gemmi code that builds the backbone of each chain (N, CA, C; Angstrom):
import gemmi

chains = {
    "A": [
        ("MET", (81.888, 85.834, 110.103), (82.276, 85.691, 111.510), (81.693, 86.857, 112.319)),
        ("LYS", (80.984, 86.507, 113.408), (80.229, 87.526, 114.147), (81.110, 88.637, 114.725)),
        ("ALA", (82.273, 88.272, 115.246), (83.129, 89.291, 115.873), (83.563, 90.327, 114.845)),
        ("ASN", (83.813, 89.872, 113.631), (84.218, 90.794, 112.568), (83.052, 91.701, 112.163)),
        ("GLU", (81.867, 91.126, 112.026), (80.677, 91.951, 111.716), (80.447, 92.976, 112.827)),
        ("HIS", (80.629, 92.517, 114.060), (80.423, 93.398, 115.211), (81.369, 94.605, 115.142)),
        ("PHE", (82.609, 94.384, 114.728), (83.569, 95.484, 114.603), (83.018, 96.574, 113.668)),
        ("TYR", (82.438, 96.164, 112.529), (81.929, 97.167, 111.572), (80.644, 97.833, 112.064)),
        ("GLU", (79.827, 97.083, 112.808), (78.624, 97.699, 113.416), (79.033, 98.773, 114.425)),
        ("VAL", (79.998, 98.411, 115.251), (80.462, 99.322, 116.298), (81.095, 100.566, 115.680)),
        ("PHE", (81.908, 100.351, 114.651), (82.519, 101.480, 113.930), (81.416, 102.382, 113.394)),
        ("SER", (80.399, 101.790, 112.759), (79.337, 102.547, 112.090), (78.454, 103.293, 113.083)),
        ("ARG", (78.371, 102.767, 114.310), (77.609, 103.461, 115.365), (78.471, 104.520, 116.035)),
        ("GLY", (79.772, 104.507, 115.795), (80.682, 105.452, 116.459), (80.733, 105.205, 117.960)),
        ("ASP", (80.668, 103.929, 118.347), (80.551, 103.568, 119.763), (81.938, 103.261, 120.345)),
        ("VAL", (82.533, 104.262, 120.975), (83.902, 104.133, 121.488), (83.996, 103.076, 122.584)),
        ("GLU", (82.981, 103.025, 123.454), (83.002, 102.046, 124.558), (82.965, 100.620, 124.035)),
        ("ALA", (82.080, 100.380, 123.062), (81.982, 99.028, 122.486), (83.259, 98.692, 121.722)),
        ("MET", (83.866, 99.703, 121.090), (85.132, 99.462, 120.386), (86.206, 99.044, 121.381)),
        ("ASP", (86.211, 99.709, 122.529), (87.183, 99.340, 123.561), (86.961, 97.894, 124.014)),
        ("ALA", (85.685, 97.529, 124.186), (85.363, 96.197, 124.710), (85.687, 95.087, 123.709)),
        ("LEU", (85.634, 95.392, 122.433), (85.855, 94.307, 121.465), (87.338, 94.048, 121.195)),
        ("TRP", (88.207, 94.985, 121.617), (89.652, 94.733, 121.501), (90.117, 93.909, 122.701)),
        ("ALA", (91.076, 93.040, 122.465), (91.617, 92.214, 123.539), (92.218, 93.095, 124.628)),
        ("ASP", (92.104, 92.617, 125.843), (92.685, 93.318, 126.978), (94.144, 92.873, 127.104)),
        ("ALA", (94.901, 93.203, 126.099), (96.303, 92.771, 126.027), (97.141, 94.003, 125.737)),
        ("PRO", (98.355, 94.035, 126.287), (99.140, 95.274, 126.108), (99.580, 95.507, 124.669)),
        ("HIS", (99.854, 94.401, 123.936), (100.519, 94.589, 122.644), (99.596, 94.410, 121.444)),
        ("VAL", (98.423, 95.054, 121.456), (97.581, 95.060, 120.268), (98.158, 96.086, 119.284)),
        ("THR", (97.823, 95.922, 118.001), (98.421, 96.783, 116.972), (97.374, 97.201, 115.940)),
        ("CYS", (97.606, 98.331, 115.298), (96.639, 98.861, 114.342), (97.365, 99.681, 113.274)),
        ("LEU", (97.009, 99.398, 112.021), (97.511, 100.196, 110.890), (96.314, 100.798, 110.181)),
        ("HIS", (96.014, 102.050, 110.480), (94.957, 102.774, 109.768), (95.481, 103.131, 108.373)),
        ("PRO", (94.552, 103.340, 107.408), (94.979, 103.544, 106.009), (96.064, 104.625, 105.851)),
        ("GLY", (97.210, 104.224, 105.336), (98.286, 105.167, 105.032), (99.111, 105.596, 106.231)),
        ("MET", (98.670, 105.208, 107.444), (99.292, 105.729, 108.658), (100.385, 104.802, 109.201)),
        ("ARG", (101.187, 105.358, 110.106), (102.206, 104.574, 110.783), (101.551, 103.630, 111.791)),
        ("LEU", (102.321, 102.653, 112.218), (101.824, 101.657, 113.164), (101.472, 102.273, 114.516)),
        ("LEU", (100.318, 101.875, 115.023), (99.975, 102.148, 116.423), (100.163, 100.847, 117.189)),
        ("ALA", (100.986, 100.877, 118.214), (101.274, 99.669, 118.996), (100.958, 99.937, 120.457)),
        ("GLY", (100.261, 98.999, 121.076), (99.887, 99.151, 122.485), (98.448, 99.612, 122.603)),
        ("ARG", (97.794, 99.141, 123.649), (96.358, 99.402, 123.800), (96.040, 100.901, 123.875)),
        ("ALA", (96.864, 101.667, 124.584), (96.573, 103.096, 124.760), (96.609, 103.819, 123.415)),
        ("ALA", (97.615, 103.536, 122.609), (97.739, 104.207, 121.302), (96.594, 103.802, 120.378)),
        ("VAL", (96.272, 102.500, 120.362), (95.217, 102.019, 119.464), (93.869, 102.595, 119.886)),
        ("MET", (93.549, 102.531, 121.171), (92.246, 103.023, 121.615), (92.156, 104.535, 121.475)),
        ("GLY", (93.266, 105.228, 121.679), (93.260, 106.678, 121.464), (92.883, 107.026, 120.037)),
        ("SER", (93.347, 106.228, 119.085), (93.031, 106.498, 117.676), (91.546, 106.270, 117.398)),
        ("TRP", (90.969, 105.216, 118.009), (89.539, 104.974, 117.784), (88.691, 106.058, 118.444)),
        ("GLU", (89.121, 106.495, 119.609), (88.376, 107.556, 120.287), (88.356, 108.798, 119.404)),
        ("SER", (89.508, 109.112, 118.850), (89.611, 110.301, 118.009), (88.818, 110.125, 116.705)),
        ("LEU", (88.874, 108.927, 116.114), (88.165, 108.681, 114.849), (86.652, 108.636, 115.030)),
        ("LEU", (86.205, 107.979, 116.098), (84.771, 107.698, 116.235), (84.015, 108.815, 116.932)),
        ("SER", (84.724, 109.677, 117.653), (83.982, 110.651, 118.449), (83.714, 111.941, 117.689)),
        ("ARG", (84.219, 112.026, 116.447), (83.895, 113.253, 115.721), (82.875, 112.947, 114.617)),
        ("PRO", (81.763, 113.726, 114.605), (80.754, 113.495, 113.576), (81.273, 113.985, 112.226)),
        ("PRO", (80.684, 113.585, 111.059), (79.595, 112.606, 111.049), (80.144, 111.187, 111.133)),
        ("THR", (79.329, 110.304, 111.682), (79.698, 108.894, 111.753), (79.682, 108.318, 110.341)),
        ("LEU", (80.724, 107.579, 110.012), (80.797, 106.933, 108.696), (80.261, 105.512, 108.811)),
        ("ARG", (79.256, 105.208, 108.010), (78.769, 103.825, 108.000), (79.731, 103.004, 107.157)),
        ("LEU", (80.450, 102.116, 107.800), (81.463, 101.314, 107.104), (80.970, 99.875, 107.027)),
        ("ARG", (80.962, 99.337, 105.806), (80.531, 97.936, 105.694), (81.736, 97.067, 105.307)),
        ("CYS", (81.548, 95.782, 105.506), (82.586, 94.793, 105.249), (82.056, 93.840, 104.192)),
        ("ASP", (82.659, 93.848, 103.011), (82.237, 92.964, 101.915), (83.215, 91.800, 101.787)),
        ("HIS", (82.674, 90.640, 101.388), (83.503, 89.511, 100.964), (84.461, 89.048, 102.069)),
        ("ALA", (83.942, 88.948, 103.292), (84.798, 88.528, 104.404), (85.221, 87.077, 104.224)),
        ("SER", (86.475, 86.823, 104.519), (87.069, 85.503, 104.342), (87.873, 85.208, 105.610)),
        ("VAL", (87.665, 84.039, 106.204), (88.262, 83.734, 107.508), (89.267, 82.593, 107.402)),
        ("GLN", (90.456, 82.803, 107.959), (91.398, 81.698, 108.197), (91.335, 81.394, 109.680)),
        ("LEU", (90.853, 80.218, 110.025), (90.771, 79.827, 111.429), (92.034, 79.040, 111.783)),
        ("LEU", (92.807, 79.579, 112.722), (94.103, 78.989, 113.093), (94.054, 78.673, 114.582)),
        ("GLY", (93.295, 77.658, 114.959), (93.117, 77.341, 116.368), (92.334, 78.451, 117.043)),
        ("SER", (92.936, 79.068, 118.046), (92.227, 80.119, 118.775), (92.509, 81.512, 118.198)),
        ("VAL", (93.037, 81.547, 116.983), (93.281, 82.813, 116.288), (92.515, 82.786, 114.956)),
        ("ALA", (91.869, 83.909, 114.627), (91.175, 84.018, 113.337), (91.725, 85.218, 112.577)),
        ("VAL", (92.092, 84.983, 111.320), (92.571, 86.059, 110.460), (91.477, 86.307, 109.406)),
        ("VAL", (90.878, 87.484, 109.466), (89.780, 87.816, 108.556), (90.259, 88.858, 107.557)),
        ("THR", (89.960, 88.636, 106.288), (90.220, 89.666, 105.278), (88.871, 90.094, 104.706)),
        ("CYS", (88.765, 91.355, 104.334), (87.542, 91.818, 103.675), (87.821, 93.147, 102.979)),
        ("TYR", (86.833, 93.596, 102.218), (86.884, 94.917, 101.607), (85.986, 95.844, 102.416)),
        ("GLU", (86.446, 97.071, 102.622), (85.669, 98.035, 103.402), (85.150, 99.139, 102.490)),
        ("GLY", (83.870, 99.438, 102.662), (83.267, 100.519, 101.880), (82.336, 101.352, 102.734)),
        ("GLY", (82.205, 102.622, 102.394), (81.311, 103.516, 103.127), (79.964, 103.578, 102.421)),
        ("GLY", (78.879, 103.476, 103.187), (77.523, 103.568, 102.608), (77.351, 102.552, 101.502)),
        ("ALA", (76.885, 103.010, 100.315), (76.695, 102.078, 99.192), (77.803, 102.238, 98.150)),
        ("GLU", (78.828, 103.017, 98.477), (79.956, 103.252, 97.553), (80.753, 101.961, 97.327)),
        ("PRO", (81.428, 101.860, 96.182), (82.347, 100.727, 96.005), (83.363, 100.685, 97.147)),
        ("ALA", (83.721, 99.483, 97.569), (84.711, 99.352, 98.658), (86.034, 99.963, 98.216)),
        ("HIS", (86.614, 100.811, 99.061), (87.854, 101.494, 98.675), (89.055, 101.046, 99.502)),
        ("LEU", (88.827, 100.144, 100.464), (89.912, 99.662, 101.319), (89.896, 98.132, 101.388)),
        ("ALA", (91.058, 97.550, 101.572), (91.159, 96.120, 101.893), (91.661, 96.030, 103.327)),
        ("ALA", (91.113, 95.083, 104.078), (91.453, 95.002, 105.503), (91.857, 93.602, 105.931)),
        ("THR", (92.725, 93.571, 106.932), (93.067, 92.352, 107.669), (92.683, 92.596, 109.123)),
        ("ASN", (91.862, 91.720, 109.669), (91.475, 91.814, 111.074), (91.843, 90.508, 111.764)),
        ("VAL", (92.573, 90.604, 112.874), (92.987, 89.396, 113.598), (92.292, 89.378, 114.962)),
        ("PHE", (91.696, 88.221, 115.270), (90.974, 88.029, 116.529), (91.578, 86.850, 117.292)),
        ("VAL", (91.506, 86.931, 118.616), (91.941, 85.823, 119.473), (90.762, 85.398, 120.338)),
        ("LYS", (90.575, 84.094, 120.498), (89.466, 83.609, 121.313), (89.803, 83.803, 122.792)),
        ("ASP", (88.866, 84.417, 123.487), (89.037, 84.739, 124.895), (87.775, 84.207, 125.576)),
        ("GLY", (87.828, 82.954, 126.047), (86.626, 82.318, 126.614), (85.596, 82.148, 125.507)),
        ("GLU", (84.426, 82.773, 125.687), (83.341, 82.652, 124.705), (83.490, 83.657, 123.563)),
        ("HIS", (84.352, 84.656, 123.763), (84.396, 85.773, 122.832), (85.665, 85.791, 121.991)),
        ("TRP", (85.517, 86.295, 120.764), (86.675, 86.587, 119.922), (86.981, 88.075, 120.072)),
        ("ARG", (88.216, 88.376, 120.424), (88.576, 89.788, 120.590), (89.668, 90.171, 119.605)),
        ("MET", (89.568, 91.429, 119.124), (90.503, 91.922, 118.110), (91.873, 92.184, 118.726)),
        ("VAL", (92.913, 91.779, 118.013), (94.283, 92.093, 118.456), (95.059, 92.880, 117.400)),
        ("HIS", (94.507, 92.938, 116.165), (95.195, 93.667, 115.100), (94.193, 94.049, 114.013)),
        ("HIS", (94.329, 95.275, 113.530), (93.524, 95.769, 112.400), (94.461, 96.474, 111.432)),
        ("HIS", (94.331, 96.156, 110.154), (95.145, 96.803, 109.119), (94.235, 97.087, 107.932)),
        ("ALA", (94.094, 98.341, 107.570), (93.294, 98.705, 106.390), (94.134, 99.561, 105.472)),
        ("GLY", (94.052, 99.271, 104.174), (94.823, 100.047, 103.196), (94.028, 100.214, 101.910)),
        ("PRO", (94.366, 101.239, 101.146), (93.578, 101.583, 99.959), (93.673, 100.546, 98.837)),
        ("LEU", (92.555, 100.340, 98.154), (92.512, 99.552, 96.924), (92.748, 100.495, 95.753)),
        ("THR", (93.601, 100.120, 94.816), (93.839, 100.956, 93.631), (92.548, 101.107, 92.828)),
        ("HIS", (91.820, 100.007, 92.675), (90.536, 100.043, 91.978), (89.441, 99.609, 92.947)),
        ("PRO", (88.612, 100.555, 93.403), (87.550, 100.180, 94.340), (86.703, 99.033, 93.785)),
        ("VAL", (86.159, 98.227, 94.696), (85.390, 97.031, 94.320), (83.899, 97.322, 94.467)),
        ("PRO", (83.171, 97.447, 93.337), (81.728, 97.674, 93.441), (81.036, 96.444, 94.029)),
        ("ARG", (79.911, 96.668, 94.726), (79.230, 95.556, 95.382), (78.762, 94.516, 94.371)),
        ("GLN", (78.428, 94.971, 93.157), (77.928, 94.005, 92.161), (79.043, 93.065, 91.652)),
        ("ASP", (80.300, 93.413, 91.951), (81.401, 92.521, 91.552), (81.577, 91.352, 92.506)),
        ("LEU", (80.958, 91.429, 93.683), (81.289, 90.466, 94.725), (80.968, 89.031, 94.342)),
        ("ALA", (79.859, 88.844, 93.631), (79.442, 87.486, 93.286), (80.496, 86.767, 92.447)),
        ("SER", (81.254, 87.539, 91.686), (82.216, 86.923, 90.755), (83.605, 86.730, 91.381)),
        ("LEU", (83.784, 87.152, 92.657), (85.116, 87.037, 93.267), (85.363, 85.636, 93.783)),
        ("ASN", (86.644, 85.260, 93.817), (86.970, 83.921, 94.350), (86.968, 83.968, 95.875)),
    ],
    "B": [
        ("MET", (112.066, 88.435, 114.310), (111.628, 87.044, 114.119), (112.219, 86.513, 112.812)),
        ("LYS", (112.900, 85.339, 112.939), (113.655, 84.843, 111.796), (112.810, 84.554, 110.560)),
        ("ALA", (111.620, 83.985, 110.759), (110.777, 83.627, 109.611), (110.389, 84.874, 108.822)),
        ("ASN", (110.175, 85.964, 109.539), (109.810, 87.223, 108.878), (111.007, 87.782, 108.105)),
        ("GLU", (112.191, 87.739, 108.735), (113.408, 88.200, 108.029), (113.651, 87.347, 106.780)),
        ("HIS", (113.421, 86.056, 106.936), (113.627, 85.121, 105.821), (112.727, 85.494, 104.635)),
        ("PHE", (111.478, 85.876, 104.923), (110.552, 86.288, 103.860), (111.158, 87.431, 103.029)),
        ("TYR", (111.754, 88.422, 103.699), (112.314, 89.565, 102.963), (113.604, 89.199, 102.227)),
        ("GLU", (114.379, 88.287, 102.814), (115.583, 87.802, 102.101), (115.185, 87.077, 100.811)),
        ("VAL", (114.186, 86.215, 100.948), (113.739, 85.410, 99.811), (113.154, 86.314, 98.725)),
        ("PHE", (112.356, 87.296, 99.142), (111.812, 88.274, 98.201), (112.959, 88.973, 97.474)),
        ("SER", (113.968, 89.415, 98.238), (115.063, 90.197, 97.672), (115.958, 89.380, 96.746)),
        ("ARG", (115.993, 88.064, 96.968), (116.732, 87.164, 96.075), (115.910, 86.783, 94.857)),
        ("GLY", (114.592, 87.064, 94.894), (113.709, 86.650, 93.804), (113.615, 85.134, 93.701)),
        ("ASP", (113.627, 84.476, 94.860), (113.697, 83.011, 94.898), (112.287, 82.415, 95.029)),
        ("VAL", (111.715, 82.050, 93.895), (110.324, 81.567, 93.864), (110.183, 80.257, 94.637)),
        ("GLU", (111.169, 79.363, 94.517), (111.087, 78.073, 95.208), (111.111, 78.253, 96.731)),
        ("ALA", (112.003, 79.113, 97.196), (112.079, 79.360, 98.640), (110.811, 80.069, 99.112)),
        ("MET", (110.250, 80.943, 98.269), (108.994, 81.611, 98.629), (107.889, 80.584, 98.777)),
        ("ASP", (107.848, 79.619, 97.886), (106.845, 78.554, 97.983), (107.020, 77.774, 99.290)),
        ("ALA", (108.285, 77.487, 99.636), (108.554, 76.663, 100.820), (108.226, 77.389, 102.115)),
        ("LEU", (108.316, 78.718, 102.114), (108.076, 79.420, 103.379), (106.600, 79.665, 103.647)),
        ("TRP", (105.749, 79.489, 102.630), (104.295, 79.594, 102.864), (103.783, 78.257, 103.382)),
        ("ALA", (102.792, 78.302, 104.267), (102.196, 77.086, 104.812), (101.603, 76.256, 103.682)),
        ("ASP", (101.703, 74.956, 103.864), (101.112, 74.032, 102.906), (99.639, 73.846, 103.289)),
        ("ALA", (98.890, 74.919, 103.172), (97.482, 74.933, 103.589), (96.678, 75.510, 102.438)),
        ("PRO", (95.461, 75.037, 102.243), (94.718, 75.512, 101.066), (94.319, 76.980, 101.161)),
        ("HIS", (94.018, 77.451, 102.387), (93.393, 78.776, 102.471), (94.336, 79.886, 102.936)),
        ("VAL", (95.534, 79.967, 102.333), (96.402, 81.108, 102.629), (95.882, 82.319, 101.837)),
        ("THR", (96.242, 83.511, 102.313), (95.702, 84.736, 101.700), (96.790, 85.797, 101.548)),
        ("CYS", (96.592, 86.700, 100.582), (97.605, 87.721, 100.309), (96.933, 88.969, 99.733)),
        ("LEU", (97.312, 90.103, 100.298), (96.857, 91.397, 99.770), (98.092, 92.196, 99.370)),
        ("HIS", (98.434, 92.168, 98.085), (99.529, 93.001, 97.584), (99.043, 94.459, 97.542)),
        ("PRO", (99.999, 95.420, 97.584), (99.622, 96.838, 97.682), (98.565, 97.257, 96.641)),
        ("GLY", (97.426, 97.700, 97.127), (96.372, 98.238, 96.258), (95.544, 97.198, 95.545)),
        ("MET", (95.938, 95.923, 95.652), (95.305, 94.875, 94.852), (94.178, 94.169, 95.609)),
        ("ARG", (93.357, 93.442, 94.826), (92.305, 92.628, 95.422), (92.908, 91.418, 96.122)),
        ("LEU", (92.094, 90.805, 96.960), (92.545, 89.639, 97.733), (92.880, 88.459, 96.834)),
        ("LEU", (93.999, 87.824, 97.142), (94.324, 86.524, 96.557), (94.079, 85.487, 97.646)),
        ("ALA", (93.226, 84.518, 97.359), (92.885, 83.490, 98.351), (93.172, 82.126, 97.757)),
        ("GLY", (93.839, 81.285, 98.548), (94.177, 79.939, 98.092), (95.629, 79.892, 97.663)),
        ("ARG", (96.245, 78.745, 97.877), (97.684, 78.608, 97.636), (98.049, 78.870, 96.172)),
        ("ALA", (97.224, 78.372, 95.250), (97.548, 78.524, 93.827), (97.568, 80.008, 93.432)),
        ("ALA", (96.569, 80.754, 93.859), (96.491, 82.180, 93.504), (97.655, 82.952, 94.129)),
        ("VAL", (97.938, 82.650, 95.401), (98.997, 83.386, 96.098), (100.360, 83.074, 95.477)),
        ("MET", (100.644, 81.786, 95.250), (101.950, 81.431, 94.705), (102.091, 81.903, 93.263)),
        ("GLY", (101.001, 81.898, 92.522), (101.040, 82.446, 91.161), (101.470, 83.902, 91.160)),
        ("SER", (101.003, 84.657, 92.148), (101.366, 86.081, 92.202), (102.849, 86.247, 92.512)),
        ("TRP", (103.386, 85.402, 93.427), (104.808, 85.518, 93.748), (105.674, 85.104, 92.563)),
        ("GLU", (105.236, 84.084, 91.869), (105.988, 83.637, 90.696), (106.073, 84.778, 89.683)),
        ("SER", (104.937, 85.428, 89.481), (104.888, 86.520, 88.520), (105.710, 87.729, 88.998)),
        ("LEU", (105.632, 88.028, 90.308), (106.360, 89.185, 90.855), (107.869, 88.955, 90.891)),
        ("LEU", (108.266, 87.751, 91.288), (109.691, 87.500, 91.558), (110.471, 87.057, 90.340)),
        ("SER", (109.762, 86.575, 89.325), (110.516, 85.993, 88.211), (110.854, 87.015, 87.127)),
        ("ARG", (110.369, 88.245, 87.308), (110.763, 89.221, 86.292), (111.791, 90.204, 86.868)),
        ("PRO", (112.893, 90.368, 86.143), (113.925, 91.289, 86.609), (113.452, 92.721, 86.416)),
        ("PRO", (114.095, 93.732, 87.102), (115.143, 93.509, 88.089), (114.544, 93.110, 89.431)),
        ("THR", (115.318, 92.357, 90.192), (114.910, 91.976, 91.540), (114.942, 93.222, 92.422)),
        ("LEU", (113.892, 93.395, 93.210), (113.828, 94.526, 94.131), (114.318, 94.078, 95.500)),
        ("ARG", (115.337, 94.769, 95.997), (115.788, 94.459, 97.364), (114.816, 95.122, 98.324)),
        ("LEU", (114.044, 94.313, 99.024), (113.030, 94.842, 99.937), (113.477, 94.575, 101.371)),
        ("ARG", (113.516, 95.634, 102.173), (113.897, 95.417, 103.578), (112.678, 95.633, 104.471)),
        ("CYS", (112.818, 95.147, 105.688), (111.757, 95.202, 106.680), (112.269, 95.995, 107.871)),
        ("ASP", (111.682, 97.163, 108.112), (112.110, 98.013, 109.231), (111.113, 97.907, 110.382)),
        ("HIS", (111.638, 98.020, 111.611), (110.782, 98.203, 112.796), (109.788, 97.054, 112.966)),
        ("ALA", (110.260, 95.812, 112.781), (109.355, 94.663, 112.919), (108.901, 94.529, 114.367)),
        ("SER", (107.636, 94.225, 114.519), (107.007, 94.108, 115.834), (106.162, 92.841, 115.803)),
        ("VAL", (106.320, 91.993, 116.805), (105.673, 90.670, 116.795), (104.642, 90.552, 117.901)),
        ("GLN", (103.451, 90.096, 117.550), (102.470, 89.635, 118.544), (102.498, 88.115, 118.494)),
        ("LEU", (102.929, 87.499, 119.580), (102.963, 86.044, 119.640), (101.679, 85.568, 120.303)),
        ("LEU", (100.890, 84.802, 119.547), (99.575, 84.338, 120.004), (99.580, 82.815, 119.964)),
        ("GLY", (100.298, 82.195, 120.893), (100.443, 80.737, 120.880), (101.238, 80.316, 119.667)),
        ("SER", (100.621, 79.500, 118.828), (101.337, 78.993, 117.647), (101.116, 79.881, 116.427)),
        ("VAL", (100.622, 81.101, 116.654), (100.432, 82.076, 115.567), (101.226, 83.333, 115.913)),
        ("ALA", (101.921, 83.891, 114.924), (102.648, 85.145, 115.127), (102.154, 86.171, 114.113)),
        ("VAL", (101.805, 87.359, 114.617), (101.376, 88.464, 113.751), (102.495, 89.496, 113.776)),
        ("VAL", (103.133, 89.698, 112.632), (104.266, 90.622, 112.552), (103.839, 91.847, 111.749)),
        ("THR", (104.163, 93.009, 112.246), (103.965, 94.239, 111.475), (105.331, 94.853, 111.226)),
        ("CYS", (105.474, 95.505, 110.095), (106.723, 96.208, 109.822), (106.517, 97.204, 108.685)),
        ("TYR", (107.542, 98.003, 108.436), (107.549, 98.907, 107.287), (108.455, 98.305, 106.227)),
        ("GLU", (108.026, 98.398, 104.978), (108.808, 97.833, 103.878), (109.377, 98.948, 103.009)),
        ("GLY", (110.670, 98.819, 102.717), (111.315, 99.811, 101.862), (112.256, 99.138, 100.878)),
        ("GLY", (112.446, 99.743, 99.749), (113.343, 99.205, 98.731), (114.704, 99.872, 98.843)),
        ("GLY", (115.778, 99.076, 98.799), (117.133, 99.624, 98.863), (117.313, 100.468, 100.109)),
        ("ALA", (117.819, 101.702, 99.949), (118.009, 102.586, 101.099), (116.928, 103.660, 101.156)),
        ("GLU", (115.916, 103.553, 100.305), (114.827, 104.540, 100.266), (114.001, 104.492, 101.558)),
        ("PRO", (113.339, 105.609, 101.899), (112.400, 105.551, 103.032), (111.358, 104.455, 102.782)),
        ("ALA", (110.928, 103.784, 103.841), (109.926, 102.723, 103.699), (108.627, 103.333, 103.176)),
        ("HIS", (108.059, 102.718, 102.140), (106.848, 103.280, 101.539), (105.623, 102.409, 101.741)),
        ("LEU", (105.795, 101.262, 102.411), (104.673, 100.350, 102.658), (104.645, 99.943, 104.135)),
        ("ALA", (103.450, 99.660, 104.619), (103.296, 99.028, 105.936), (102.756, 97.633, 105.684)),
        ("ALA", (103.259, 96.665, 106.454), (102.880, 95.272, 106.199), (102.432, 94.553, 107.453)),
        ("THR", (101.531, 93.599, 107.240), (101.135, 92.615, 108.253), (101.496, 91.243, 107.700)),
        ("ASN", (102.278, 90.489, 108.439), (102.638, 89.127, 108.036), (102.217, 88.166, 109.142)),
        ("VAL", (101.459, 87.139, 108.771), (100.995, 86.174, 109.775), (101.645, 84.824, 109.505)),
        ("PHE", (102.209, 84.239, 110.575), (102.891, 82.946, 110.494), (102.230, 81.954, 111.454)),
        ("VAL", (102.272, 80.671, 111.083), (101.783, 79.602, 111.946), (102.926, 78.633, 112.182)),
        ("LYS", (103.066, 78.162, 113.429), (104.143, 77.235, 113.744), (103.794, 75.847, 113.233)),
        ("ASP", (104.726, 75.294, 112.470), (104.534, 73.996, 111.844), (105.774, 73.175, 112.230)),
        ("GLY", (105.656, 72.435, 113.344), (106.825, 71.716, 113.861), (107.879, 72.717, 114.306)),
        ("GLU", (109.060, 72.650, 113.695), (110.158, 73.548, 114.064), (110.078, 74.879, 113.334)),
        ("HIS", (109.239, 74.954, 112.298), (109.255, 76.118, 111.415), (108.004, 76.973, 111.551)),
        ("TRP", (108.191, 78.263, 111.354), (107.064, 79.186, 111.227), (106.806, 79.368, 109.733)),
        ("ARG", (105.572, 79.160, 109.321), (105.249, 79.320, 107.901), (104.191, 80.412, 107.722)),
        ("MET", (104.341, 81.140, 106.629), (103.450, 82.269, 106.350), (102.069, 81.780, 105.917)),
        ("VAL", (101.031, 82.394, 106.451), (99.661, 82.086, 106.015), (98.937, 83.323, 105.482)),
        ("HIS", (99.514, 84.520, 105.713), (98.870, 85.755, 105.226), (99.915, 86.865, 105.118)),
        ("HIS", (99.819, 87.615, 104.049), (100.675, 88.803, 103.846), (99.784, 89.941, 103.354)),
        ("HIS", (99.938, 91.098, 103.959), (99.162, 92.287, 103.545), (100.102, 93.478, 103.560)),
        ("ALA", (100.302, 94.105, 102.416), (101.140, 95.308, 102.355), (100.343, 96.426, 101.701)),
        ("GLY", (100.438, 97.612, 102.293), (99.720, 98.761, 101.741), (100.557, 100.018, 101.884)),
        ("PRO", (100.269, 101.020, 101.051), (101.107, 102.224, 101.010), (100.999, 103.097, 102.265)),
        ("LEU", (102.139, 103.676, 102.645), (102.183, 104.695, 103.695), (102.005, 106.062, 103.042)),
        ("THR", (101.151, 106.894, 103.606), (100.961, 108.247, 103.067), (102.281, 109.020, 103.130)),
        ("HIS", (102.972, 108.901, 104.244), (104.273, 109.555, 104.401), (105.334, 108.484, 104.634)),
        ("PRO", (106.177, 108.218, 103.629), (107.218, 107.201, 103.802), (108.043, 107.450, 105.069)),
        ("VAL", (108.540, 106.372, 105.654), (109.271, 106.442, 106.921), (110.766, 106.303, 106.646)),
        ("PRO", (111.542, 107.413, 106.792), (112.992, 107.318, 106.584), (113.627, 106.448, 107.663)),
        ("ARG", (114.735, 105.791, 107.306), (115.372, 104.882, 108.267), (115.848, 105.618, 109.518)),
        ("GLN", (116.208, 106.893, 109.355), (116.702, 107.614, 110.539), (115.579, 107.946, 111.531)),
        ("ASP", (114.313, 107.764, 111.110), (113.196, 107.987, 112.046), (112.977, 106.801, 112.967)),
        ("LEU", (113.560, 105.652, 112.638), (113.180, 104.421, 113.327), (113.470, 104.473, 114.823)),
        ("ALA", (114.563, 105.091, 115.197), (114.956, 105.105, 116.606), (113.906, 105.806, 117.464)),
        ("SER", (113.168, 106.727, 116.857), (112.216, 107.507, 117.649), (110.811, 106.905, 117.667)),
        ("LEU", (110.617, 105.763, 116.973), (109.272, 105.186, 116.902), (108.962, 104.383, 118.158)),
        ("ASN", (107.687, 104.300, 118.475), (107.294, 103.481, 119.646), (107.282, 102.010, 119.272)),
    ],
}
model = gemmi.Model(1)
for chain_id, residues in chains.items():
    chain = gemmi.Chain(chain_id)
    for i, (resn, *xyz) in enumerate(residues, 1):
        res = gemmi.Residue()
        res.name, res.seqid = resn, gemmi.SeqId(i, " ")
        for name, pos in zip(("N", "CA", "C"), xyz):
            atom = gemmi.Atom()
            atom.name, atom.element = name, gemmi.Element(name[0])
            atom.pos, atom.b_iso = gemmi.Position(*pos), 0.0
            res.add_atom(atom)
        chain.add_residue(res)
    model.add_chain(chain)
structure = gemmi.Structure()
structure.add_model(model)
structure.setup_entities()
């Protein structure tokens, strides 16, 4: 799904403005960064991205094995997140809502995998 | 949200049949248990609940600080999960879809909190 790929491109570029644009313009968006407490509301969520993305070095984050549940105008995407060529160390849930032509993020949740998933394992996953 | 509370009641009762009934009758439901790889498809997801819930002792799991994003016929619920009276040690995303009169679960994602959230902290959370 393009909107989900776009999220990881934007993260990897450290582009705060594009990150702001890809989140829905809705008051009650939510975000659970790995291990952290809930961020609720656009100001809290965007503040966290500004703080994460504006400090170097930029982390190239990729999304492996993306899987989409399409629920009308809502899409629930799951994937594994990994930095560079390292085994993926996080599992993520990304929720998007269709807004005209665009899918915009309304929720992001990433949490640690007990056993990181090497890229060569992907072919064998269900 | 009642459907979300029901999920934690059913978990705490170790009721596999009720757990099956509260998940959507859809092929592509998904589940990320803490630290684990993605389970995709009804058979894989229900197999995990059967295995988790059918072995004693039953864990009383509560849901603190539930927050709902209502997106038409889809609800995205976030909350903290804790066992008994212990500080909550997991953060969760639960996604439900409206099916007639009922909300049914289509995705569950729980991951560890770096710093567990004591119940007495809840009043001060945003």
